[in-house]
C-alpha positions as CSV (number, residue, x, y, z in Angstrom):
1,M,-9.7,7.2,7.4
2,I,-7.2,7.3,4.5
3,L,-3.3,8.0,5.1
4,I,-0.9,8.8,2.7
5,D,2.8,9.4,3.3
6,D,5.4,10.2,0.6
7,N,8.0,11.0,2.8
8,I,9.7,7.8,3.0
9,Y,13.2,8.6,4.4
10,G,11.7,11.4,6.8
11,F,12.1,9.4,9.7
12,D,14.8,7.2,11.9
13,L,14.3,3.9,10.8
14,Q,16.3,2.2,13.5
15,E,14.1,4.3,16.2
16,A,10.9,3.2,14.1
17,L,11.7,-0.6,14.3
18,Q,11.8,-0.6,18.1
19,D,8.1,1.1,18.1
20,I,6.4,-1.3,16.2
21,S,5.4,-5.0,17.1
22,P,8.3,-7.7,16.7
23,E,6.0,-9.2,14.0
24,R,6.2,-6.4,12.2
25,R,9.9,-5.7,12.5
26,E,10.8,-9.0,11.6
27,K,9.0,-9.0,8.3
28,A,10.4,-5.5,7.7
29,L,14.0,-6.6,8.3
30,L,13.3,-9.5,5.8
31,F,13.7,-6.6,3.1
32,K,16.9,-6.8,1.2
33,H,16.9,-3.3,0.5
34,E,16.2,-0.3,2.7
35,L,13.3,1.2,0.8
36,G,11.6,-2.0,1.3
37,K,12.2,-1.7,5.3
38,R,11.2,1.8,5.4
39,T,7.9,1.1,3.3
40,C,7.1,-1.9,5.6
41,V,7.5,0.1,9.0
42,L,5.9,3.4,7.7
43,A,2.9,1.6,6.6
44,Y,2.4,-0.2,10.1
45,Q,3.0,3.3,11.8
46,L,0.4,5.0,9.7
47,L,-1.9,2.0,10.4
48,K,-0.9,2.8,14.2
49,H,-1.9,6.4,13.8
50,A,-5.3,5.8,12.2
51,L,-5.9,3.3,14.8
52,R,-5.4,5.9,17.7
53,E,-7.0,8.4,16.1
54,E,-10.2,6.6,15.0
55,Y,-10.6,4.4,17.9
56,G,-8.3,5.1,20.6
57,I,-6.3,2.0,20.0
58,I,-2.6,2.7,21.6
59,E,-1.4,-1.0,21.7
60,N,0.5,-2.0,18.5
61,P,-1.8,-4.0,16.2
62,V,-1.1,-7.8,16.0
63,F,-2.2,-9.3,12.3
64,G,-3.9,-12.4,11.8
65,Y,-4.4,-13.8,8.3
66,E,-6.9,-15.1,5.9
67,E,-6.9,-17.8,3.7
68,H,-5.0,-16.1,1.1
69,G,-3.0,-14.0,3.2
70,K,-5.3,-11.0,3.7
71,P,-4.2,-9.4,7.2
72,Y,-6.9,-8.6,9.9
73,L,-6.8,-7.3,13.4
74,V,-6.5,-10.2,15.7
75,D,-7.8,-7.9,18.7
76,H,-10.5,-5.9,16.3
77,P,-11.8,-8.1,14.0
78,D,-14.6,-5.6,13.7
79,I,-12.1,-2.9,12.1
80,F,-10.9,-3.2,8.6
81,F,-8.0,-2.1,7.3
82,N,-5.5,-2.3,4.2
83,L,-1.7,-1.1,3.5
84,S,-0.1,-0.4,0.5
85,H,3.1,0.8,-0.6
86,C,5.3,1.7,-3.7
87,S,8.8,3.2,-4.3
88,K,7.0,6.9,-4.1
89,A,4.8,6.6,-0.9
90,V,2.9,4.6,1.6
91,A,-1.1,4.3,2.1
92,C,-3.1,3.3,5.0
93,V,-7.1,2.8,5.1
94,V,-9.0,2.0,8.2
95,S,-12.9,1.5,8.3
96,N,-15.8,-0.3,10.0
97,K,-16.4,-1.9,6.6
98,P,-14.2,-4.1,4.1
99,V,-12.1,-1.8,2.3
100,G,-9.0,-2.1,-0.2
101,I,-6.4,0.7,-1.4
102,D,-3.7,0.1,-3.7
103,I,-0.8,2.6,-4.5
104,E,1.3,2.4,-7.4
105,T,4.2,4.3,-9.2
106,I,3.5,6.0,-12.4
107,G,5.9,4.7,-15.3
108,R,5.8,1.0,-14.9
109,M,3.4,0.6,-18.0
110,K,4.9,-2.1,-20.6
111,D,2.8,-3.3,-23.8
112,S,3.3,-7.0,-22.8
113,I,1.8,-6.4,-19.4
114,M,-1.1,-4.2,-20.3
115,R,-2.1,-6.9,-22.8
116,Y,-1.9,-9.4,-19.9
117,T,-3.6,-7.4,-17.5
118,M,-6.2,-5.4,-19.2
119,N,-9.1,-6.3,-21.3
120,D,-9.8,-4.7,-25.0
121,D,-11.8,-1.9,-23.6
122,E,-9.3,-1.2,-21.0
123,C,-6.5,-1.5,-23.5
124,R,-8.5,1.1,-25.8
125,E,-8.9,3.3,-22.6
126,I,-5.1,3.2,-21.8
127,M,-4.0,3.9,-25.3
128,N,-6.8,6.6,-26.2
129,D,-5.7,8.7,-22.9
130,E,-3.5,11.4,-23.3
131,A,-1.2,10.1,-20.3
132,P,-1.3,6.2,-20.9
133,E,1.3,5.6,-18.2
134,V,-1.2,7.3,-15.8
135,A,-4.5,5.5,-17.3
136,F,-2.6,1.9,-16.9
137,T,-1.7,3.0,-13.3
138,R,-5.1,4.0,-12.7
139,L,-6.7,0.6,-13.8
140,W,-4.0,-1.4,-12.0
141,T,-4.8,0.4,-8.9
142,K,-8.5,-0.2,-9.2
143,K,-8.1,-3.7,-9.7
144,E,-5.5,-4.3,-7.2
145,A,-7.8,-2.5,-4.5
146,L,-10.6,-4.4,-5.3
147,L,-8.7,-7.6,-5.1
148,K,-7.1,-6.4,-1.6
149,L,-11.0,-5.6,-0.6
150,S,-12.0,-9.2,-1.4
151,G,-8.9,-10.9,0.0
152,E,-8.4,-12.9,-3.1
153,G,-5.0,-11.3,-4.3
154,L,-3.6,-11.1,-7.7
155,H,-4.8,-14.2,-10.0
156,N,-4.1,-15.5,-13.2
157,D,-7.4,-13.6,-15.0
158,M,-6.5,-10.1,-14.1
159,K,-8.6,-9.0,-17.1
160,Q,-12.1,-9.6,-15.7
161,V,-11.4,-8.3,-12.2
162,L,-13.3,-5.1,-13.0
163,V,-16.1,-6.3,-15.0
164,G,-19.5,-6.1,-13.6
165,S,-18.2,-4.4,-10.3
166,Q,-20.6,-2.7,-8.2
167,H,-17.7,-1.2,-5.8
168,I,-17.2,2.2,-5.4
169,F,-13.8,3.2,-6.5
170,T,-12.1,6.7,-5.4
171,T,-8.7,7.3,-7.4
172,T,-6.2,10.1,-6.7
173,E,-3.7,11.1,-9.0
174,C,-0.7,12.6,-7.5
175,I,1.2,13.4,-10.9
176,Q,3.9,15.9,-9.6
177,K,5.0,13.0,-7.1
178,G,4.5,10.2,-9.7
179,Y,1.8,7.9,-7.9
180,V,-1.6,7.0,-7.8
181,Y,-3.8,5.5,-5.6
182,T,-7.2,3.9,-5.3
183,L,-9.7,3.0,-2.7
184,C,-12.1,0.4,-3.0
185,E,-15.5,0.1,-0.8
């Protein structure tokens, strides 16, 4: 189940903070700006909704963390999930197999970042696209979704992340709303 919510300011933050786990509340309150607090809370709310709908779980999920920081559900290690957020929207996926999801705002492409994170073929793909910023975001979300699935997190050799991958990617471009998200299975 994939849930996307781009109504980041459509809920009462103070009320929502009382409805999440103490650990998630503490994490949300560490964010300096309201947007960070809201996206942190909203991602958790989406996870709660997905767990209730798909598995009938009504208690607040408690996270454990793998070696590189990938979260898992302490009481339900057989259920896999992933969360992501950007300034425009929040994404959540739950599944009975490992998954990764990434959501990013379109328009963050800089040539230096592209050259540092994309290999020559990917750079050509981006530059030959009629919408280079969308193409960059599409590839970036694929890379990050794969790394989130594997639990590796971002690393120094971003250029090779997708090379030889046998994973299935589903990318959705929400151009009018300003974001792209990719599911990796």
